Biopython code that builds the backbone (N, CA, C, O; Angstrom):
import numpy as np
from Bio.PDB.StructureBuilder import StructureBuilder

atoms = [
    (1, "MET", "N", (82.925, 2.741, 75.839)),
    (1, "MET", "CA", (81.937, 1.855, 75.273)),
    (1, "MET", "C", (80.721, 1.909, 76.120)),
    (1, "MET", "O", (80.804, 1.742, 77.337)),
    (2, "SER", "N", (79.583, 2.139, 75.515)),
    (2, "SER", "CA", (78.316, 2.162, 76.212)),
    (2, "SER", "C", (77.887, 0.759, 76.617)),
    (2, "SER", "O", (78.403, -0.242, 76.121)),
    (3, "ALA", "N", (76.931, 0.720, 77.530)),
    (3, "ALA", "CA", (76.441, -0.615, 77.979)),
    (3, "ALA", "C", (75.801, -1.443, 76.927)),
    (3, "ALA", "O", (75.730, -2.665, 77.057)),
    (4, "THR", "N", (75.321, -0.809, 75.866)),
    (4, "THR", "CA", (74.562, -1.498, 74.814)),
    (4, "THR", "C", (75.523, -1.871, 73.653)),
    (4, "THR", "O", (75.113, -2.564, 72.722)),
    (5, "THR", "N", (76.734, -1.437, 73.703)),
    (5, "THR", "CA", (77.684, -1.765, 72.624)),
    (5, "THR", "C", (78.348, -3.091, 72.886)),
    (5, "THR", "O", (78.866, -3.326, 73.978)),
    (6, "ILE", "N", (78.338, -3.941, 71.919)),
    (6, "ILE", "CA", (79.057, -5.263, 72.014)),
    (6, "ILE", "C", (80.220, -5.162, 71.054)),
    (6, "ILE", "O", (80.043, -4.915, 69.861)),
    (7, "PRO", "N", (81.446, -5.360, 71.603)),
    (7, "PRO", "CA", (82.620, -5.291, 70.701)),
    (7, "PRO", "C", (82.670, -6.406, 69.721)),
    (7, "PRO", "O", (82.285, -7.543, 69.994)),
    (8, "THR", "N", (83.171, -6.038, 68.537)),
    (8, "THR", "CA", (83.307, -7.048, 67.493)),
    (8, "THR", "C", (84.657, -7.782, 67.656)),
    (8, "THR", "O", (84.782, -8.930, 67.231)),
    (9, "VAL", "N", (85.639, -7.150, 68.249)),
    (9, "VAL", "CA", (86.908, -7.783, 68.546)),
    (9, "VAL", "C", (87.225, -7.496, 69.992)),
    (9, "VAL", "O", (87.115, -6.360, 70.452)),
    (10, "PHE", "N", (87.620, -8.534, 70.706)),
    (10, "PHE", "CA", (87.851, -8.333, 72.139)),
    (10, "PHE", "C", (89.164, -9.004, 72.460)),
    (10, "PHE", "O", (89.517, -10.034, 71.884)),
    (11, "GLY", "N", (89.862, -8.419, 73.364)),
    (11, "GLY", "CA", (91.073, -9.084, 73.898)),
    (11, "GLY", "C", (91.366, -8.583, 75.283)),
    (11, "GLY", "O", (90.758, -7.622, 75.753)),
    (12, "SER", "N", (92.274, -9.218, 75.916)),
    (12, "SER", "CA", (92.659, -8.715, 77.272)),
    (12, "SER", "C", (94.144, -8.659, 77.338)),
    (12, "SER", "O", (94.835, -9.309, 76.554)),
    (13, "PHE", "N", (94.647, -7.890, 78.263)),
    (13, "PHE", "CA", (96.088, -7.772, 78.455)),
    (13, "PHE", "C", (96.389, -7.453, 79.870)),
    (13, "PHE", "O", (95.517, -7.059, 80.643)),
    (14, "ARG", "N", (97.657, -7.630, 80.213)),
    (14, "ARG", "CA", (98.101, -7.308, 81.575)),
    (14, "ARG", "C", (99.010, -6.147, 81.539)),
    (14, "ARG", "O", (99.859, -6.052, 80.653)),
    (15, "LEU", "N", (98.865, -5.234, 82.492)),
    (15, "LEU", "CA", (99.736, -4.071, 82.627)),
    (15, "LEU", "C", (101.108, -4.545, 83.115)),
    (15, "LEU", "O", (101.209, -5.255, 84.115)),
    (16, "ARG", "N", (102.133, -4.154, 82.414)),
    (16, "ARG", "CA", (103.467, -4.534, 82.769)),
    (16, "ARG", "C", (104.242, -3.386, 83.413)),
    (16, "ARG", "O", (103.693, -2.292, 83.546)),
    (17, "ALA", "N", (105.476, -3.591, 83.809)),
    (17, "ALA", "CA", (106.286, -2.566, 84.385)),
    (17, "ALA", "C", (106.278, -1.359, 83.467)),
    (17, "ALA", "O", (106.123, -1.485, 82.252)),
    (18, "LYS", "N", (106.445, -0.197, 84.061)),
    (18, "LYS", "CA", (106.438, 1.070, 83.342)),
    (18, "LYS", "C", (105.088, 1.362, 82.682)),
    (18, "LYS", "O", (105.022, 2.103, 81.702)),
    (19, "ASN", "N", (104.032, 0.790, 83.212)),
    (19, "ASN", "CA", (102.674, 1.006, 82.719)),
    (19, "ASN", "C", (102.493, 0.697, 81.198)),
    (19, "ASN", "O", (101.782, 1.403, 80.483)),
    (20, "GLN", "N", (103.124, -0.317, 80.775)),
    (20, "GLN", "CA", (103.081, -0.732, 79.342)),
    (20, "GLN", "C", (102.163, -1.951, 79.167)),
    (20, "GLN", "O", (101.991, -2.769, 80.070)),
    (21, "PHE", "N", (101.598, -2.029, 77.989)),
    (21, "PHE", "CA", (100.778, -3.209, 77.596)),
    (21, "PHE", "C", (100.936, -3.448, 76.111)),
    (21, "PHE", "O", (101.341, -2.543, 75.382)),
    (22, "THR", "N", (100.632, -4.621, 75.656)),
    (22, "THR", "CA", (100.737, -5.028, 74.256)),
    (22, "THR", "C", (99.293, -5.238, 73.769)),
    (22, "THR", "O", (98.488, -5.901, 74.422)),
    (23, "LEU", "N", (99.002, -4.663, 72.627)),
    (23, "LEU", "CA", (97.637, -4.972, 72.038)),
    (23, "LEU", "C", (97.537, -6.413, 71.706)),
    (23, "LEU", "O", (98.464, -6.978, 71.125)),
    (24, "PRO", "N", (96.463, -7.028, 72.046)),
    (24, "PRO", "CA", (96.220, -8.456, 71.661)),
    (24, "PRO", "C", (96.285, -8.556, 70.117)),
    (24, "PRO", "O", (95.860, -7.638, 69.416)),
    (25, "ASP", "N", (96.811, -9.662, 69.607)),
    (25, "ASP", "CA", (96.946, -9.875, 68.155)),
    (25, "ASP", "C", (95.644, -9.596, 67.418)),
    (25, "ASP", "O", (95.660, -8.910, 66.395)),
    (26, "ALA", "N", (94.513, -10.109, 67.907)),
    (26, "ALA", "CA", (93.264, -9.922, 67.203)),
    (26, "ALA", "C", (92.849, -8.480, 67.103)),
    (26, "ALA", "O", (92.263, -8.083, 66.096)),
    (27, "VAL", "N", (93.133, -7.670, 68.118)),
    (27, "VAL", "CA", (92.833, -6.298, 68.148)),
    (27, "VAL", "C", (93.767, -5.570, 67.152)),
    (27, "VAL", "O", (93.297, -4.744, 66.370)),
    (28, "ALA", "N", (95.040, -5.860, 67.174)),
    (28, "ALA", "CA", (95.979, -5.179, 66.284)),
    (28, "ALA", "C", (95.640, -5.486, 64.886)),
    (28, "ALA", "O", (95.702, -4.578, 64.057)),
    (29, "ARG", "N", (95.270, -6.738, 64.520)),
    (29, "ARG", "CA", (94.885, -7.092, 63.148)),
    (29, "ARG", "C", (93.595, -6.320, 62.761)),
    (29, "ARG", "O", (93.489, -5.829, 61.637)),
    (30, "ALA", "N", (92.634, -6.216, 63.674)),
    (30, "ALA", "CA", (91.343, -5.599, 63.384)),
    (30, "ALA", "C", (91.485, -4.167, 62.960)),
    (30, "ALA", "O", (90.739, -3.688, 62.106)),
    (31, "VAL", "N", (92.451, -3.465, 63.558)),
    (31, "VAL", "CA", (92.662, -2.007, 63.279)),
    (31, "VAL", "C", (93.902, -1.795, 62.369)),
    (31, "VAL", "O", (94.337, -0.663, 62.159)),
    (32, "ASP", "N", (94.443, -2.874, 61.849)),
    (32, "ASP", "CA", (95.625, -2.845, 61.010)),
    (32, "ASP", "C", (96.717, -2.029, 61.654)),
    (32, "ASP", "O", (97.311, -1.163, 61.012)),
    (33, "ALA", "N", (96.987, -2.294, 62.913)),
    (33, "ALA", "CA", (98.023, -1.564, 63.656)),
    (33, "ALA", "C", (99.419, -1.972, 63.143)),
    (33, "ALA", "O", (99.707, -3.152, 62.944)),
    (34, "GLN", "N", (100.237, -0.998, 62.947)),
    (34, "GLN", "CA", (101.607, -1.194, 62.495)),
    (34, "GLN", "C", (102.577, -0.515, 63.447)),
    (34, "GLN", "O", (102.234, 0.479, 64.087)),
    (35, "PRO", "N", (103.797, -1.057, 63.540)),
    (35, "PRO", "CA", (104.784, -0.379, 64.355)),
    (35, "PRO", "C", (104.893, 1.128, 64.030)),
    (35, "PRO", "O", (104.976, 1.500, 62.859)),
    (36, "GLY", "N", (104.895, 1.959, 65.022)),
    (36, "GLY", "CA", (104.992, 3.379, 64.787)),
    (36, "GLY", "C", (103.594, 4.080, 64.730)),
    (36, "GLY", "O", (103.523, 5.309, 64.752)),
    (37, "ASP", "N", (102.522, 3.312, 64.659)),
    (37, "ASP", "CA", (101.209, 3.933, 64.644)),
    (37, "ASP", "C", (100.934, 4.616, 65.994)),
    (37, "ASP", "O", (101.411, 4.175, 67.039)),
    (38, "HIS", "N", (100.162, 5.690, 65.940)),
    (38, "HIS", "CA", (99.771, 6.422, 67.162)),
    (38, "HIS", "C", (98.376, 6.013, 67.576)),
    (38, "HIS", "O", (97.531, 5.680, 66.745)),
    (39, "PHE", "N", (98.154, 6.043, 68.868)),
    (39, "PHE", "CA", (96.867, 5.777, 69.457)),
    (39, "PHE", "C", (96.494, 6.876, 70.475)),
    (39, "PHE", "O", (97.364, 7.515, 71.067)),
    (40, "ARG", "N", (95.296, 7.057, 70.643)),
    (40, "ARG", "CA", (94.779, 8.019, 71.716)),
    (40, "ARG", "C", (94.162, 7.148, 72.762)),
    (40, "ARG", "O", (93.575, 6.117, 72.436)),
    (41, "ILE", "N", (94.274, 7.524, 74.002)),
    (41, "ILE", "CA", (93.674, 6.801, 75.138)),
    (41, "ILE", "C", (92.988, 7.818, 76.048)),
    (41, "ILE", "O", (93.471, 8.934, 76.239)),
    (42, "TRP", "N", (91.850, 7.403, 76.601)),
    (42, "TRP", "CA", (91.123, 8.318, 77.506)),
    (42, "TRP", "C", (90.423, 7.544, 78.559)),
    (42, "TRP", "O", (90.251, 6.335, 78.400)),
    (43, "VAL", "N", (89.994, 8.174, 79.658)),
    (43, "VAL", "CA", (89.275, 7.635, 80.710)),
    (43, "VAL", "C", (87.951, 8.307, 80.785)),
    (43, "VAL", "O", (87.894, 9.536, 80.830)),
    (44, "GLU", "N", (86.845, 7.538, 80.802)),
    (44, "GLU", "CA", (85.531, 8.078, 80.930)),
    (44, "GLU", "C", (85.147, 8.247, 82.351)),
    (44, "GLU", "O", (85.819, 7.678, 83.211)),
    (45, "ASP", "N", (84.103, 8.995, 82.683)),
    (45, "ASP", "CA", (83.707, 9.295, 84.051)),
    (45, "ASP", "C", (83.505, 7.974, 84.886)),
    (45, "ASP", "O", (83.782, 7.967, 86.086)),
    (46, "ASP", "N", (83.045, 6.916, 84.279)),
    (46, "ASP", "CA", (82.769, 5.705, 84.995)),
    (46, "ASP", "C", (83.973, 4.752, 85.126)),
    (46, "ASP", "O", (83.850, 3.617, 85.585)),
    (47, "GLY", "N", (85.160, 5.276, 84.695)),
    (47, "GLY", "CA", (86.393, 4.547, 84.838)),
    (47, "GLY", "C", (86.723, 3.666, 83.648)),
    (47, "GLY", "O", (87.765, 3.012, 83.614)),
    (48, "THR", "N", (85.806, 3.656, 82.652)),
    (48, "THR", "CA", (86.110, 2.892, 81.408)),
    (48, "THR", "C", (87.257, 3.589, 80.679)),
    (48, "THR", "O", (87.295, 4.815, 80.567)),
    (49, "ILE", "N", (88.174, 2.786, 80.196)),
    (49, "ILE", "CA", (89.273, 3.235, 79.395)),
    (49, "ILE", "C", (89.002, 2.991, 77.916)),
    (49, "ILE", "O", (88.657, 1.881, 77.512)),
    (50, "GLY", "N", (89.162, 4.045, 77.112)),
    (50, "GLY", "CA", (88.967, 3.916, 75.669)),
    (50, "GLY", "C", (90.284, 4.097, 74.957)),
    (50, "GLY", "O", (91.159, 4.822, 75.430)),
    (51, "ILE", "N", (90.435, 3.423, 73.786)),
    (51, "ILE", "CA", (91.628, 3.588, 73.022)),
    (51, "ILE", "C", (91.208, 3.631, 71.571)),
    (51, "ILE", "O", (90.325, 2.874, 71.169)),
    (52, "SER", "N", (91.818, 4.504, 70.762)),
    (52, "SER", "CA", (91.491, 4.524, 69.345)),
    (52, "SER", "C", (92.787, 4.780, 68.546)),
    (52, "SER", "O", (93.691, 5.483, 68.999)),
    (53, "LYS", "N", (92.836, 4.223, 67.427)),
    (53, "LYS", "CA", (93.941, 4.415, 66.521)),
    (53, "LYS", "C", (93.757, 5.811, 65.882)),
    (53, "LYS", "O", (92.662, 6.123, 65.414)),
    (54, "GLY", "N", (94.782, 6.630, 65.857)),
    (54, "GLY", "CA", (94.639, 7.947, 65.276)),
    (54, "GLY", "C", (95.890, 8.710, 65.357)),
    (54, "GLY", "O", (96.937, 8.183, 65.732)),
    (55, "ARG", "N", (95.800, 9.941, 65.013)),
    (55, "ARG", "CA", (96.994, 10.809, 64.974)),
    (55, "ARG", "C", (97.517, 11.114, 66.357)),
    (55, "ARG", "O", (96.792, 11.049, 67.349)),
    (56, "ALA", "N", (98.806, 11.450, 66.398)),
    (56, "ALA", "CA", (99.490, 11.734, 67.688)),
    (56, "ALA", "C", (98.978, 13.091, 68.225)),
    (56, "ALA", "O", (98.842, 13.293, 69.432)),
    (57, "SER", "N", (98.711, 13.978, 67.309)),
    (57, "SER", "CA", (98.361, 15.344, 67.690)),
    (57, "SER", "C", (96.898, 15.600, 67.284)),
    (57, "SER", "O", (96.397, 14.967, 66.354)),
    (58, "LEU", "N", (96.224, 16.511, 67.968)),
    (58, "LEU", "CA", (94.930, 16.909, 67.532)),
    (58, "LEU", "C", (94.927, 17.983, 66.447)),
    (58, "LEU", "O", (93.889, 18.361, 65.904)),
    (59, "ALA", "N", (96.158, 18.461, 66.155)),
    (59, "ALA", "CA", (96.287, 19.423, 65.064)),
    (59, "ALA", "C", (95.628, 18.936, 63.788)),
    (59, "ALA", "O", (95.958, 17.853, 63.305)),
    (60, "GLY", "N", (94.749, 19.670, 63.258)),
    (60, "GLY", "CA", (94.081, 19.292, 62.018)),
    (60, "GLY", "C", (92.899, 18.312, 62.200)),
    (60, "GLY", "O", (92.293, 17.870, 61.223)),
    (61, "ALA", "N", (92.586, 17.984, 63.466)),
    (61, "ALA", "CA", (91.548, 16.950, 63.714)),
    (61, "ALA", "C", (90.175, 17.554, 63.594)),
    (61, "ALA", "O", (89.212, 16.799, 63.459)),
    (62, "PHE", "N", (90.010, 18.882, 63.633)),
    (62, "PHE", "CA", (88.672, 19.534, 63.611)),
    (62, "PHE", "C", (88.677, 20.610, 62.547)),
    (62, "PHE", "O", (88.668, 21.800, 62.859)),
    (63, "PRO", "N", (88.691, 20.188, 61.267)),
    (63, "PRO", "CA", (88.674, 21.127, 60.201)),
    (63, "PRO", "C", (87.442, 22.004, 60.222)),
    (63, "PRO", "O", (86.340, 21.542, 60.517)),
    (64, "GLY", "N", (87.637, 23.276, 59.907)),
    (64, "GLY", "CA", (86.459, 24.199, 59.887)),
    (64, "GLY", "C", (86.045, 24.718, 61.206)),
    (64, "GLY", "O", (85.153, 25.562, 61.280)),
    (65, "MET", "N", (86.661, 24.247, 62.279)),
    (65, "MET", "CA", (86.241, 24.689, 63.649)),
    (65, "MET", "C", (86.400, 26.190, 63.844)),
    (65, "MET", "O", (85.539, 26.831, 64.447)),
    (66, "TRP", "N", (87.493, 26.759, 63.339)),
    (66, "TRP", "CA", (87.704, 28.178, 63.471)),
    (66, "TRP", "C", (87.573, 28.969, 62.170)),
    (66, "TRP", "O", (87.844, 30.168, 62.110)),
    (67, "GLY", "N", (87.155, 28.262, 61.155)),
    (67, "GLY", "CA", (87.000, 28.894, 59.814)),
    (67, "GLY", "C", (87.484, 27.936, 58.738)),
    (67, "GLY", "O", (88.141, 26.925, 58.989)),
    (68, "ASP", "N", (87.122, 28.315, 57.546)),
    (68, "ASP", "CA", (87.461, 27.492, 56.394)),
    (68, "ASP", "C", (88.687, 27.914, 55.622)),
    (68, "ASP", "O", (89.287, 27.137, 54.878)),
    (69, "THR", "N", (89.051, 29.206, 55.828)),
    (69, "THR", "CA", (90.222, 29.710, 55.140)),
    (69, "THR", "C", (91.292, 30.300, 56.159)),
    (69, "THR", "O", (91.005, 30.541, 57.332)),
    (70, "SER", "N", (92.436, 30.492, 55.659)),
    (70, "SER", "CA", (93.450, 31.129, 56.544)),
    (70, "SER", "C", (93.042, 32.423, 57.097)),
    (70, "SER", "O", (93.353, 32.751, 58.242)),
    (71, "GLU", "N", (92.308, 33.216, 56.263)),
    (71, "GLU", "CA", (91.828, 34.538, 56.617)),
    (71, "GLU", "C", (90.761, 34.371, 57.749)),
    (71, "GLU", "O", (90.766, 35.115, 58.731)),
    (72, "ASP", "N", (89.879, 33.407, 57.586)),
    (72, "ASP", "CA", (88.824, 33.145, 58.642)),
    (72, "ASP", "C", (89.453, 32.783, 59.974)),
    (72, "ASP", "O", (89.065, 33.294, 61.025)),
    (73, "ILE", "N", (90.428, 31.896, 59.912)),
    (73, "ILE", "CA", (91.106, 31.461, 61.069)),
    (73, "ILE", "C", (91.840, 32.589, 61.782)),
    (73, "ILE", "O", (91.724, 32.746, 62.997)),
    (74, "GLU", "N", (92.584, 33.360, 61.030)),
    (74, "GLU", "CA", (93.269, 34.522, 61.520)),
    (74, "GLU", "C", (92.346, 35.540, 62.157)),
    (74, "GLU", "O", (92.659, 36.100, 63.208)),
    (75, "ALA", "N", (91.195, 35.784, 61.515)),
    (75, "ALA", "CA", (90.198, 36.726, 62.071)),
    (75, "ALA", "C", (89.650, 36.170, 63.421)),
    (75, "ALA", "O", (89.497, 36.923, 64.383)),
    (76, "HIS", "N", (89.370, 34.897, 63.475)),
    (76, "HIS", "CA", (88.908, 34.288, 64.683)),
    (76, "HIS", "C", (89.922, 34.388, 65.812)),
    (76, "HIS", "O", (89.588, 34.727, 66.947)),
    (77, "LEU", "N", (91.151, 34.089, 65.474)),
    (77, "LEU", "CA", (92.216, 34.195, 66.487)),
    (77, "LEU", "C", (92.398, 35.646, 66.959)),
    (77, "LEU", "O", (92.607, 35.897, 68.146)),
    (78, "ASN", "N", (92.318, 36.572, 66.044)),
    (78, "ASN", "CA", (92.411, 37.973, 66.471)),
    (78, "ASN", "C", (91.257, 38.395, 67.410)),
    (78, "ASN", "O", (91.468, 39.153, 68.356)),
    (79, "GLU", "N", (90.038, 37.894, 67.133)),
    (79, "GLU", "CA", (88.947, 38.163, 68.048)),
    (79, "GLU", "C", (89.235, 37.549, 69.455)),
    (79, "GLU", "O", (88.963, 38.186, 70.473)),
    (80, "LEU", "N", (89.757, 36.372, 69.498)),
    (80, "LEU", "CA", (90.086, 35.718, 70.781)),
    (80, "LEU", "C", (91.171, 36.547, 71.471)),
    (80, "LEU", "O", (91.061, 36.835, 72.663)),
    (81, "ARG", "N", (92.217, 36.933, 70.734)),
    (81, "ARG", "CA", (93.278, 37.736, 71.322)),
    (81, "ARG", "C", (92.750, 39.013, 71.928)),
    (81, "ARG", "O", (93.205, 39.430, 72.993)),
    (82, "ASP", "N", (91.803, 39.637, 71.272)),
    (82, "ASP", "CA", (91.197, 40.900, 71.715)),
    (82, "ASP", "C", (90.514, 40.765, 73.029)),
    (82, "ASP", "O", (90.388, 41.735, 73.776)),
    (83, "GLU", "N", (90.052, 39.527, 73.336)),
    (83, "GLU", "CA", (89.349, 39.234, 74.617)),
    (83, "GLU", "C", (90.326, 39.099, 75.792)),
    (83, "GLU", "O", (89.927, 39.191, 76.953)),
    (84, "TRP", "N", (91.600, 38.880, 75.481)),
    (84, "TRP", "CA", (92.573, 38.680, 76.576)),
    (84, "TRP", "C", (92.867, 40.060, 77.226)),
    (84, "TRP", "O", (92.895, 41.105, 76.576)),
    (85, "GLU", "N", (93.076, 39.979, 78.511)),
    (85, "GLU", "CA", (93.500, 41.191, 79.202)),
    (85, "GLU", "C", (94.973, 41.407, 78.913)),
    (85, "GLU", "O", (95.791, 40.489, 78.961)),
    (86, "ARG", "N", (95.277, 42.683, 78.607)),
    (86, "ARG", "CA", (96.691, 42.992, 78.308)),
    (86, "ARG", "C", (97.248, 43.835, 79.366)),
    (86, "ARG", "O", (98.420, 44.207, 79.307)),
]
sb = StructureBuilder()
sb.init_structure("model")
sb.init_model(0)
sb.init_chain("A")
sb.init_seg("    ")
for serial, (resi, resn, name, xyz) in enumerate(atoms, 1):
    if name == "N":
        sb.init_residue(resn, " ", resi, " ")
    sb.init_atom(name, np.array(xyz, "f"), 0.0, 1.0, " ", f" {name:<3s}", serial, name[0])
structure = sb.get_structure()
């Protein structure tokens, strides 16, 4: 979160044993969090921790990054493979 961003929902929590925490009710409701949902968490350079609701894997998160068709993607991967030393 940047210094100019003001959160619309805010909560606090305490880190428990095994590095676990519970989302505050207001936050869980704001993002419609349900049991089994996946979240991503990251640390920024200034030590700020970010968390977002999202998929467990980054697979499929960047459509079109390596091409729009299976053939495009395969061609791109082949180019990358050709760069590897064998």
